[in-house]
C-alpha positions in Angstrom: 25.7 -2.8 9.0 23.8 -5.5 10.8 20.3 -6.5 9.8 17.5 -6.5 12.3 15.6 -9.7 13.0 13.1 -10.7 10.3 9.7 -12.2 10.9 10.3 -16.0 10.8 7.0 -17.1 9.5 4.0 -15.7 7.6 1.7 -16.1 10.6 3.6 -13.4 12.4 2.9 -11.0 9.5 -0.7 -12.2 9.3 -1.1 -11.3 13.0 0.4 -7.8 12.3 -2.1 -7.3 9.5 -5.0 -8.5 11.6 -4.0 -6.2 14.5 -4.1 -3.3 12.0 -7.4 -4.4 10.7 -6.1 -5.2 7.2 -7.5 -8.3 5.5 -6.0 -9.1 2.1 -8.0 -11.2 -0.3 -7.4 -14.9 0.1 -5.8 -15.4 -3.3 -3.3 -12.5 -2.6 -2.6 -13.1 1.0 0.6 -15.2 0.6 2.1 -12.7 -1.8 1.0 -9.8 0.4 2.6 -11.2 3.5 5.8 -12.1 1.6 6.2 -8.6 0.3 5.5 -7.1 3.7 8.3 -9.4 5.2 10.7 -8.2 2.5 9.8 -4.5 3.2 10.2 -5.2 6.9 13.7 -6.6 6.3 14.7 -3.5 4.3 13.6 -0.9 6.9 17.1 -0.7 8.4 18.2 0.9 5.1 15.2 3.3 5.0 15.3 4.4 8.6 18.6 6.0 9.3 19.4 7.4 12.7 19.2 11.2 12.7 19.2 14.0 15.2 16.2 15.9 16.3 17.3 18.9 14.3 17.3 16.8 11.1 13.6 15.7 11.6 11.3 17.3 9.1 8.7 18.1 11.7 8.6 21.8 10.8 8.5 21.4 7.1 4.8 21.9 6.8 2.8 24.6 8.6 -0.9 25.1 8.8 -0.4 28.8 9.4 -0.9 31.0 6.3 1.6 33.6 5.3 1.0 36.9 3.5 2.2 36.7 -0.1 5.4 38.7 -0.8 
């Protein structure tokens, strides 16, 4: 399985955080960005291709049912 491209530098992840409106504390920023890059590089294992029928879109329903 080939790995997707990983963010090459911390500034890319910092831009992603800024675009989402997330501002980590200065003393934790480097660790936060490093962990986010590690998670980004592992997403290919977490997101497997699946068919539309396998999607859990109908798992939850807001409609109430009568108790049996």
